[in-house]
Each structure stands twice: as structure tokens, then as C-alpha cells.
N, C-alpha and C positions, 0 to 999 in steps of 0.2 A: 420517760419519766413516772416515778411512782406515785400511787394513789393513796392518801392517807384518811383514816378516819381515826379522831382521838377520842380517848375513853376516860371518864371523869366518875370520881365517887363524891356523893353528897354534892353535885353539881359542880364543885370548884376545885377538887382534889385530883389533879392529873395523875393517872396511873400507868398509862401505856399508849400505844398505837398499834392499830391494825394497818398493815401495809400491802397493798397489791402491786407485785412486781410486773416487769413487762411481759412476763409469760402467764399472766392472769392468775399466779399463786397468792394466795391471802398468807401473810404471816402476821405473827403478833409479837411486840416487844414491850418489855415491862421497863418502867423508869426505874432508873437506880435505886431509889428509895421507896419502891413500891412495897408495903408492908405484908400483903395478902394476896393469894392468887384470886383472879376474878371467876376461875372454874376448876374444878377437879380435873378436867381434862388439860388444863393449861398451868402445870406448876410453874413457881418461880424460877425453877433450875432449867426451863426451856424444853424438858424431855418431853415432847409431846408428837402426836402423829401429824403427819403433814395436812391432812384434811380438817383437823379440830379445829382451827381459828375460824375459817370460813362457816364451819357447822355451828359454831357457836352463835355467830350472828344468825345464820339462816332461821335458827329455831326460834328466833324473836318475831318473825313476821308471819303472816297467815299462811296457811298451807296451798291455798287456791290462787293460781296465778291471775285468775279474775279479780280476786279482792286485791292484790298487790297492784294491779292495773287501776283500780278503783282510788287505793291509798295515794300512787303516784300522782294522779289526775287531781285529786282534793288537796294535797300536800303542796302542789307545785314543783314536784322533785323532777330531777331531770330523767330518770330512768326508774326502772324497776330493780335496779342493782342494790344490794343490802346496804352498801355505803350510802347511797342517796336516801334510801326510804328511811334509814334510821337517823339520819342527821336532824338533831334538835327535837326529837319526840320522847313522850313518855312510854317506856318500855317495861318489860316484866324484869323484875330483880332491882339490883342496887347501883346500876350503872346508867350513865348519859353519854350518848355519842355525838360528837360534832366532827363536821369537815375542818371548822377552825381551830386553831390551836390556841385562840384568846378566850380565857375564861369569861371575860366580858361579854362574848358572843352568844352566852347562854341567858338570855333575857327575853322573856315575853310578857306581854300584858296578862293579867289576869280578867277571864271574860266570863260574866254570870251567864247561866242557862236558865230560860222561863219554862213554864209549862208547854207552851206551845212548841218551842225548839225541841223539848223532851218528846212530847208527842209525835212531833214529825220525825225524828230520829228512830224511835221505835217502829213506826208505821213504814218507814222505808225499808227497814230490815225485815219486817214481816212480809213485805212485796217482793223484796229482791235480797236473798240472804246473801248475796256477794256485796252488796253495797253498804259497807260497814261504815264509810265517812260520807257525811253530807255534801251534797254538790251545789249548796245555795250559798257558798262563801263563808260558812261557818268555820272558825278558826279552832278546829280541834286537832290536835297533834299527838297522836297515839299509835302505838303499835301492840297487836296482841295476836298470840300465836293461834292455831287450830283452825278447824274447818267451819264452825257454826259461827254466824254473823253475830257480832257484839261490839259494844264500844264502852269506853271507859269515862267515869266522872270523878270530880273532886268535891268532897263534902267539907264546907268550912262555915262554922257558925249557923248551922242548919239550913244553909243554901248550897245550890248545886253550881259549879263551875266546870267549864271545859279545861282540860288538863293539857300539859305540854312539858318540855324540859325542865322548866322551872318549877311547876306546879304539879307535882306528883299526885296520881290519880289515888282515890281511895276506895272505890267500887267498880265493880264490872257488871254491866246491864246486857243481859242475853234475850232479846226478843224472840218469840216463838214463831217459826216460819208458819206460813198458812198450811202447808202440805204435810205437816207433822203433828197432827192433832194430839193434845195431851202431855207434850213434852215438858213444858214448865210445870205442871202439877206433879208428874213423875219425877222430875229432878228434885223439886222441893221435897217430895215423900222420901226419896232414897238419902237425900243429905240429912233430914230428919234422923232417919233409920239408923245412919251411921254415928249420929251423936248418942242415939239411944244404945247402941252396940258398944259405947265405951270410946269411940275414936274421936280425936280432935277435928272439929269443923269449925269454919269461919261463919260468922254471922250471916244469914241469908234470909230472903223472904220475896215478897212480890212488890214491885214498883207500878203502882197505879196512877195513870194521868190522863186525863181527858179522853176516858173510854179505851184506854189501852193499858194492857197489863203485861209486864214482862218479869222474868227473873232476875234478881238482883242479888248479888254477893259481895262482902266486904273483902278486900285484898288483905292477904296475910304476909304479903311481902312490903308492907307499910307498916309504919307506927307512928306514934305522936311523942316526940320529945321535946322538952322545953317549949311545950305550945306549937312546934313546928311538924310538919309532916316530913318524915323522912323514907327513904328507899332502904330495903333491907335486900341483902344478896341472896339470891335464890337461882336456880338452874333446874330444868327437868332433866330426867335421867338420859336423854339424848344427848344433851350439851354436856353432860357428866362424862359420857361416854366419848365425847368427840365425834358423833356421828350426826349426818345430816337429816333433816326433817322427812324426806321420802323413805328414811329407813325406819319410822315409827313401830312398823308392824313386824320388823325383822329381828328385833330385840326379845329374848326369851327369858323364861325365869332363870334360868341358870346364868345367864349373861347379868342380870340383876344381882344375882347373889354373889357372883364373883366380884363385880363392882363394888359392893357394900363390904365384903371382906376386905379388899384392898383400901378401903376408907376407914374402916374399924375393925380391927384383928379380933375384938371381943365378940364380934358378931350380935351385939345388941340391935344395932341397927338393922341387921338382917332380919331378926324375929319382928322387929317392929314393923317393918315392910311387908313382912309375910302375913301379918294380921290384916293390912290393908289389903293385899292382895285377896286373901281369903274372903274378905267382905266382898269385893268386886267378883269373884266367882260365884258367892252364895246369893249375890242380889241380881244375878243375870246380867251384869254388866260385861257383854262379850266385847265392847269396844275399849276397855282399860288396856291401852298400849302404853308404849314408855313415856311420852309425853302427857300422860295422866298422873305420874308420880314425879315428885320434886324433892331437891334437896335444899334445906337453908344452910348458907355458909355464915358463920359467926365466929367472933374471937373466941368463943368457947368451943369451938368445933363444929361438926356437921351433924345436922339431924334432919328428920324427914319433915316435911311441909304438911300441914292438916290436909284432909281429904279434900278433893275438888272434883268437879265433871263427874259425879257419881250418878249414873244414868242406869236404870234396868233397860238396856237396849232390846232385849229380847220381848219387850212388851208389845214391840211393832214386828209381826211376822215378815215384813220386806227386809228388815236388817240382817245382817250376817249373823247366823246362829252360833257358829263355831267362835270360841273366846279367842282374844287376840294373843294371850300367853299361856298355851296349854302347858301343864306340867309334864306331860307325855304327848309327844307330837302324834303318836299312834291312837290317843284319846282326844280328840278335838272338842267334843262337847262337855260341858261342866257336869251334866248328869252322869257322865260316864266316869268321874273322878271318885276314887276310893280313898280310905284311909292308907292303904297299902302304898299308894302311889305318892301319898305326901311323906310317907316312912322313907320310901327310896328317894325322894327329893332330899331330905336331912340327910341321909348317908351319902350322897354324892357330895353334900358339901360340908360334911363332918360337924353337922349340927346335932343337936340332942334331939333324937328321933322321937321319944314320947313327947317332949315339948311341942314339937310341930305338928305332930298329930293331934294333940289334944287343943292345940290352939286352933287348928282347921274345924274339926268337929264341934267345938263350943262356939266359934264364931257362927257356924251354920245354925246352931240351936239358938243364939241370940237373935239371928236375922228372922227366924221363922216365929219366934215369941214376940219380938218386939213389933214385928210387923202388923200385927193384929190392931195395934193401935192407931194405924194409918187409916182404919175404916171412918175414923171421926174426921178425916180431912180429906179423903178421896171419895168422888163421886162412887156410888155402889158399883156400877159397872168397871170403872177403871180400878176400884179396888180388888174386886174379884178376879179380874184379868190378871193384875200384878201378883196376887197370891198365887194363882195358878203356875205363873212363871217361876217363882220362888220355890213352891214346892217341886217343880220339875228339875231344876238344876241342883237341888238337894237331894235327889233321890238315892245316890250311892255313898254319900258321905259319911252316913251313921251319926246324924246329930247328936251331941252329947248334952241332952237335957238335964 
């Protein structure tokens, strides 16, 4: 007997079904009247790789199995299978998933969150980074991808509420693990730096409640229309490529540029992505993998999402220093990247060589110049250490001041 997960847009518009057959293969079927694809990797004509449907779902869940176990327990799900965990939750992008084929099943009460609840949730993740969901009967139904502990909230008329399939989240809260000192401040600083360097960045800041501080960011896959919160279609690059989450470090720069050229033959999407990529290289973000870039799918076409998860990971010596997407596999450290390597990358993809090189060198200059303003917001020791990282990774790029 087949296992089915129904897919809805805007809560009530049924667009298709994920179906698991007796051989445990997950397929996807669009409704005959589906007007737009749910993913670049799942076109309406049905020409996709066999693994793409399950990979699309898998990338909506936390990376770690321990987090999925906690999610199963707190949601009362039958298992950690993607069909069970995504049933009736608020997830990334514009879709809602249900086991039921009845739109009326997408009904949940709206539940307010008081300061004590917020403080408890932040403290829980500070202590146990994989405990994203509260164990005390709190009715929070969400799914977020990634490895760092986090949770989502909805802001309605200046009050916080738990999120679910009916109530889309508007914000993501990322408490700082106790064993990673300075993470909140560095992420805030680098996101501020992205804005100063001319990149689109969502509203972000610090949520302070009863002695607990956490990084908070406004979701860019949500919008307010006619006074109502709506979900926007979004997918990360792994979903767009039809690849499972375990392959987030296997995707290279060339893979991304090939994908973006297929989506946009003018290559303007590729140039825009290279700006974001250059920013991550020049800000010592060695962990900028394929899930740290996303596409927004709209009626007017595909565009890149704003910058997110921008952290100078080389700030912490215990983190991997090689960057996740090297231009040249033979030069795995950002400080080894030269203008000539950027030029070669452009030639490989028939991009404007001068434009790409100037883009990279200019971004390096912007980063080094604008970073000086962070002196006002970071503690002196944090600022000095961050600046040392930024100078190091930009040693060979020849910044274009």
C-alpha cells in the first residue's frame, strides 16, 4: 500500500502528492491544474532525477538525527520519517504538508507565547543544542533545516505566538550554545557587514528576555498581504539540485554556476550569486555550503534570497579552516585565492572575466573597509580577532580599494 504526503500552497490549494511505493521509493505527482513547479528540481513535465522528490523533503528537516528524534517526540509523530515529521508543521518555503487529503485538516489553534516560555525555550537550546522543541507540552509545530539549534515564532500585533501549519512563522530565533562563545555577536556583526557591502539582508538583531539573549532574524520567505501572513516559495541550492542534505559539502562552485545558468541563461543570476559567494570568502565564512544559499521562486521568475547564516567561522580556531566551496580544489584556503583563479572560473563558465575579477576584488575591499565600523558594536577583543581573520583570508585577492 502506498504512503502519501499531500502538498498545499497557501494552506488550502492542493498542488500534488509525494508518494512512497512498496520499494520505499518516493515519487511526486503534480495535480493536473498545478500552475507552477514547487522546485527547480521538480519541473511540471516530470523530468527529474529519481532521488529529487525525497531530497526536497529531507532538506526541510534538521541535519542531525538527534534533533529529528526530539522533533518526533515533541510533535507526537509516529517516526522520524520525513512524511511523519512534516505533517502539519510550519516549514521553510511556501508549502504545507499533510497526511490527510482534506484541507479542513489544516486547522490549529493560535497559541500565545509569554516571556517565561521564551526564556525557557532559549535556555533549553543553550544547554542542549539538539533540543529544538520544548518537552513540556508546548504546542510548537515547526521544522527548520541546519545543524544549529533554533526555533521559529510568529509576530502578530506586537505579540509572539507559536507557529504551525495554519500560522506561518515570521521570525527565527537562534540561541547561542554555551560551548561557542561569541557566536551571536559575530553573526550579528557579519550580517551587518553584508548590508554595509550592499547585499540584501533581512532584519536581524537580539531578542532579550529574562536574562537570556538570542540572535533573531526576520524570515524572508514570508510576507504580509492584505493583513495576512503568507508563505513564499523558497528552496536552498540542494533542493534546487535534487540532492539530499548529507551532500551539502559536496556541491562546488562550478555545480552552482551550472545550475544558475540552466535557470537563467542571461547569467545575471550567476553574477548575483558570485557577489554573495565572494562576500563569504572575504568574511572568513568557511562553512558557506550549498544550504547557505537559496532561491526564491515567484510568478516573475527565480531570484536569489537575501543573505543568511553569514558567520566568520574562522573566528574559532577549532572550526575547519578550509572553505566549503573552493574555486580550485588545489587551493582550499581562502587566503590562497588570487584574481587569476577568479578569472579562470569566469572562463570555465563563459562569464565576463573582467566583471568577475573586479566583483571579487571590490567585495574584498568593501569587507575590509566596512569592517572597521564594527569596532563600535563588538568588544575590543572580538573586533581585533575578527579583523585578523578578515585580513588573513584576503591576503592574495588584491582588494580593489
